[in-house]
Every structure is written in C-alpha cells, then in structure tokens.
N, C-alpha and C positions, 0 to 999 in steps of 0.2 A: 455594677449593674450590667447584665448581659444585653447585647443588642438583639433585637428581634430576629434579624437575619442569621446571626450566629447561633441562636437557640434553635431556629428552624432547621439549620443545617445539621445540628446535632440530632434533631428529631428524625430527619431523613436517614442519617447514619444508623441510629439505634433502631430503626424499623426492622433491621435484620437481626436484632437482639431482643426477642420477646420477653426475656426475663426482666430487662430494664423497664419495658412497658408495663409488665405486671406490677413491679415495685411502685412505679409512678401512679398508675391508676388505682392500685390498692391504697396508697397513701392519700390519694384524692378522695376515695370513698370514706376513709376514716375522718378526713377533714370535714366532708359534707355531713357525715353522721353527727359529728360534734356540733356543727352549725345547726342542724335540724333539731338537736336536743334543746336549743334555746327557744324554739318556736312553740307557742301554745298548741295543745292538741285537744280537739273536742271530745275525744274518748281516750281512756288510758292506753288502749292497745293500738290506737290509730297513729300511723306515721305518714308524713307527706311523701316519702319515698325518694327524696332527692339524692340519697346516697346510692341509688341504683343508676345514676347517670353514667359513672365510669363503665359499668357493665354494659349499658346500652351503647355507648360509643365504641366499646371494644368489639362489638359484633363484626365490624368491618376492618379491624386493624390487628387482630390477634388470630393466630392459628388455633384450631379446635382444642388441642391439649392445654395451651396456655390460657385459652378463654375459660375453661372450666377450672383451671388452677386459680385464676383471678376470682372466680365465684367462691372457691373455698377460702382464699385469702381474705376476701371481703367478710365472709361469715366468721372465720376464726378471729380476725383482727377486731371486728366490731364487737364480738362477744367478749374478748379480753378488755377492750376499751370500756365497754358498758358494765363489765363485771357480771355477765349472765351466762357464762359458758357451762355452768353446772345446773342450769335452771331449765324449765320448760320453754322459756323464751328462746333459748339456743336451739331447741328442737324446731320451734316454729320458724326461726330465722334460717336454719339450714334447709328446711323443706321449701320455704319461700324462695330462697336464693337459687337452689337447684332447679325448681320448677320454672322460675322466671328465666334462668339461663337457657334451659332446654327449649322453652317456648320461643324465646327471641331468636336463638340460633336456628331453630327449625323454620320459623317464618322467613328468615332471610334466605335459608337454603331453598325453600320451596318457591318463593316469589322473586328471588334474586333482586334486581333493581326495580321491580314493579311495586315495591312497598317502601315507604319512607320510615324514618325513625318514629314517627307518630304511630303507625300501625304496629311496628315492632314493640314499642313501649306499651301500648294497650294490651297486646297479647301477653307480654311478660307480666304486667300488673294483674291481669285476670287469672293467669295460671298461678301466680304467687298467692293471690287471695283465696282461690279455690282449694289449694293445698292446705292453707292454714285453717280454713273452715272445716275441712275434713279432720285435721288433727284436733281442733277444738271439740269436735263431736266426740272423739274417743278419749281425750286426755283431761279436759276441763269442764265443758258445759253440758256434755251429754246431748240428748236429743234437742235440747233448747238451742243448740248451735244453729239449727236450721232457721230459727226465728231471726237471728242476727245476720244470717247470710246475705239477704238482699241489701241491707244497709252497708255491710262490709264490701260486697262486690260493687255496689254503686259508687262508694267512695273511691275504690280502686280504679274504677273506670275514669272518674274525674281526674284523680292524681296522675294516672298513667297517661291520659291525654295531655295534661299540662306539661308533664315531663317530656313527652314526645315532641311537643311544639318547641320547647326550649332546646332539645337536642338537635332538631332540624336547624334552628338558628345558630347554635354553637358550631355544628359541623360546617355550615356555610361561611362562617366568619373567623374560625380559629386557625391561626398560623400553626399552632402545635399539631392540631388534628390533620391539617393538610400535609404536613411533613410525614405523618404516619400512614395516611390513606392515599394511595396513588390516584384515586378518583376524586379526591377532595380538591376544592378550589376556593381556598380562603382568600378573602380580599386582603390586600396589603394595607392593613391598618396598624397604626402605632399602638403600642401597649405601654402601660405605666405601672411600675412596681411601687408598692407601698413602702413605708419606712420599716424600721426594724422593731417597731413597738409590738408587733404581733397582733393577731385578731383574738378577740375574747373567746370566740367559739372554738377556734382551732387549738387553743392552748388548754382546753378543759381536760385535765387528767382526772380519771376516776378516783385513783388513790391519792389522797392528800392527808398525810398524818405525820405528826412529829413525835410519836411515841417510840422510844428506842427499843422497847421490848418487841414491838411489832416489826420494826425495820430490820432487826437483827436476824430474823428467821429467813433462811434462803428461800427464794421463790419456789424451787422444786419441792422442798419439804412442805411448804405451805399448800401447794396445789394438791399434793398427795393426801395431806390431812383433810383438805376440803372434800376430796373425792370420797374418803371414808365416812365423813360426817354426812355427806349428801346421800350415800347409800343407807346409812342408819336412819335418816329422815324418811326416805322413800319407803322403807320396809317396816316402819313403826306402825303397829296395828292399833295401839291404844291412843285415843284422841288426847287424853290429858297429858300423857308423856310427850306426844308430838308438840302440843302447845308449850310445854315446859322447855323443850329443846329449842323451839323457835324463839321464845322469849330470851333464852340464854344467848342465842345467836345475835338477836337484836341488841342486847346489852354489849356484847363483844364488839359489834360493829360500831356502836357509839363510842366505846373506849378507844378504838383504833383510829378514830378521827372521821369515820364515815357519817354521812347525814341520811336520815330516814325521813322521807316526805310522808308525814302522817296522813294527810288528806288523800293523797293518791293511793297510799296503801289501803286505807279504809274503803275507798271506792272500789278498788279491785276485789277486796274480800267480799264486800256486799254484792257486787255484780256476780261473782262466782256462786255465792250462796243462793242468790235470787234465781240464777239460771237453773240450778239444781232443783229448787223448790217448784219451778214451773212444771216439772213432771212429778206428780204426787206418787210417793212410794212409802209404804209402811203406815203405821198408826197415825190417825189425824190428831194433832195436838190442839189446834185451834183453827178458826176460820176468820179471814179478813174479807168480808163481803162474800163473793163467790169463790174466793181464793182459799184453798186448803193448805195449811202448813203441816206437812207430814214429818214424822220423826226420822225415818231412814234417810229421806232426801235432805233434811236439815243437817244431820250428822255427816253425811257424805259430802255435802257442799262445804261445810266447815273444815273437814279434813282436807279436801282438795285445795281450799284457799290457804290453809296453813302450809301445805306442801309447796304450793306455788310461791308464796312469800319467803318461806324458809330457804328454798333453793336459791332465791335471789340473794338473800343475806349470806349464804355460804359462798356464792360466787364472788360477791363483793369483798368478802374477807380473804378468800383463798387465792384470788388472781391478782397478780401485781406485776408491774413492768419489770422486765429482766427474766421472765420465765422463758426458757428455751424449749421450743417445740421440736420434736424429732422429724426427720424425713425431709423430702423436697418441699412439702407444704410448709413445714416449720421454717425452713430457710427462706422461703418466699415471704412468709409473714414477717420474719425478722428484717428482711430487706425493706419491706413496705413500712414497717415501724421506723426504721432508720430514716427513710425518706420523709415520713410524716414528721419526725422530730425536726429535720431540717426545714420542712415546710412551715412549721409553727414558729421557727426562729425569724424568718423573714416574711411572714405572712402579709400579703398585700391587703389593702382595704377592699371590702366588698360593698359596692353601692348598688341599690336596686336598678338604677338607670343604666349602669354599665357592668352588669354582672357577668355577661359573656366575656367582655374585654378583661375584666379583673381575673376571672377564672383562667383565661388563656395566658395572661401574664404570669400567674402562679405556676402553671404547667411549664411554660417556657423557661422560667428561672430554675425550676426543679430539674428540668432536662439538662441544663448546663451543670448543675450540682451533681447529678447522677453520672454525667459524662466524666467529670473530674474524679469522682469516686471510683469509677470503673478503671480509669487510667492508673489511679493510685493502687488499686487492688492487683494490677498487673505487675507492679514493682515488687522487688524482693521484700518479704514480710518484715525483716529486721526485728525490731523489738515489739511489733504489734502482737498482741495476744487477745484471746477472747475467752470468756468464762462459759464453759459448757454446762449443761445440766448435770453431767456427771461430776464436774468439779464442785458445783454448788452443793451437791449432796455429800461431798467429802469434808465440808466445813465442820469443825468440831462442834459437838453438842453444847449448848448453853442453857441457862435457866429458862430462856424464852421457849426453847425447844421442849424442855420438860413440861412447861406450863401448857404448851400446845398439845403434847402427848396426853396430858391429863384430861384436857378437854375432849380429845378424840375418845379416850377410854370411857369418859362419862357418857358420851353419846352412844357408844356401843353397849355400855351397861344398861342404859335406858331401853335400847333395842331388845336386849336379852330379857329384861324384866317385862317388857311389853309382850314379847312372844310367849313367855311363860304364863302371863296373866290371860292371854287370849285363848289358851288351850281349854 
C-alpha cells in the first residue's frame, strides 16, 4: 500500500508528463461510467454525468492538446466499454464530449480564476445537452425533439450543478489533485485503500461470454464485420428486411452471452415511435382522441427505432476487449484501459460519506502503479511483446470466421434485395 506522501510526490513528478495524466483520468472516467451504470435512471437516455468529473478536473491540470485528447479517450473508451461505438449513442456521446470540453475550457480561458468548478461544470453540461438535442432533432426524434429539450436541459442544469459542487470539494481536499495543480491546496488528510476484492461497478465488463466460437474470432476481424453489418443496416430501405436483420442480431447477441434488457429496449422503441407520431405525416390510420396516428410517421418512427436498437446490438457483438485502435488516440485509449484494469484489481471501497477520500485514494494508488509502469517501460523490452491489430488479422481463418463471414454476406444480401425491391 503506497503512502500518501509517496503518491503525492509521484503526482507532482508526473505533472510534467501529460500522457500519464491522460491515462489516469481516462481510466477514472471509465470507472465512474461503470459505477454510474449501476444507478437507476428516470429516463432511458438520461445519465447523471459523473463520468465527466475527470474532464472537469483536467481543465486546470492538462495542456490544451492533452485536454482534448482526454475528451477523445473518454468518448472512445466509454463507447468500447458500453458497446455502442457503431450506434447513434456514440454520435451523441462524441458531440456531447467535445461540446462540453470546448465550453469548459472556454469558460476557464475567458474568466480565469473568476469562476469555480461549479460554473465550469454548468457550462459544460448545458453545452453537452444542447448539442445532443440538436442531434436528436436530425437523427431520431425530428421536430418533437424541441418538446423534450426543456426537460433535458433542466436535468443537465441540475446534474451539472451537483457535479460542480462535488468537483469544488474534491479539488480542495484531494492530495492527488494538489500534486497536479500548482494552485491546489489540498488538506493533508489520510487516505485509506480498500482491499483487493474490487468494486462491483468497476469490474463490470460488457463482454461476458464463454462460447468458444465467439472468443476465437480476432477483435480486429470482428470489428470490421460489425462495421459492414452496421452499414447494411443503415442503408436498408425495406422495413421488413431491417426488422429481420435486427432480430438476427438480437439472436446472435443472446447466443454470444450478451443480455438484452427487454423493458428498456421496448421503452426506447416506444419513445422513438411516439416522438415521430407527434408530427403527423401521411395518411391518417386512426385517431386516439385528438391525436392522429399517421402512416408515414409511424413507419418512419419504427424504422428509426429498429436502426437505433440494431446498431446497439451490432456494437455489443463487434466490440471486444483487445481491439487495437490506430494512432495517438488509439495508444492513449490502450494506456487508459491498462490503467483501468489495474484500477479494478485493487479498487477501493466507495462510501457515500467519504466519496472524495475514497476517490483520492484510488487516484493516489493508481499514480504509484503508473509510475512503476513508466519505469518498467524505460527498461530494455526483453521478451515483452504486444499483439497489434495487424498481427490479429494474420491469425489463420477458422470455422468461426467462416460463420461470421456468412452472417455479413447475409446482411449484405438483404441490403441488395431491399435496394432492388425499393426501385
């Protein structure tokens, strides 16, 4: 168990190495996202936003390029963890993350020390909500998005304020943060690390399957197949064929060990259809009081709902731990995932009465682990090897790959048939 002073010293030393801060804060955002997943949500799309805490704290401790790299790491990592990288949810998440990052950094730049984390958090939350409402207008709900905008913006104001209050308290009391921020003044309080039992939320892996046929497919090939199926789903013009494809994806997800929350899925489908029916388009099929159910609006809503859920199924099937992303963002995501795995191994207990202290203890211990890993990376590599995406693609083809290729071919065949039928 590291001493607080030792970890704080490592924190001050690594303040000159932004890449380590990106890895630690990225891992922390993954951890908080998994923790948030366990909380009940009043609406399917609504999140408390606690995973934005690392981005909020990073306003004062990361240079601008590393700050936006952290925003991309947060988006890519959380999309991989939740299995939504190929879905509309990823588009919403990317827009919200970038809008929030721009707003928070802009507010700090304009007002300097004249604004606290509370004001920065509210600005980021409102920018994120506004960007997602605009996307919802064009991608999912149509003009009915303006009806849910007040509720969504109001909820964002509340959650942004609560997160800002917590961030102020964390910045004032965190030993880890004071080591990163020259202006920080954390009180010298003791921290306690939990045992090695791990926290339930932090160890939630999205993929949990024991089927050899699924495990034997390299992550790179699986992601490529998912991309092709996602395109086939997006451009499928025939509603019946789209429904057939989504049903097949749901069946494959169940066979691979994934769980489908039927109630939540039905609620999302119903909400999308209802939002489209709010704007009457086409022939009137029936009336429910003053409300007209029109044919075109009903079909468009059903098609959008199938696309929305189908893309989530594709993402959950195609994205698996071990997928190597290219470029500097890919390396940063890999480093954050490595830190997250270590975090879940020694995860401290999180208690409501001492959440700040527990979070600080987690970051302090991870700081020591990251320092040790950095020292190890500076040594001669020896026998250490890593599996790149190119190596994964060179794995010989097996029966599982042929079955996967047959599934992709079936999706493409449905697309061709749908395009011909729509002529």
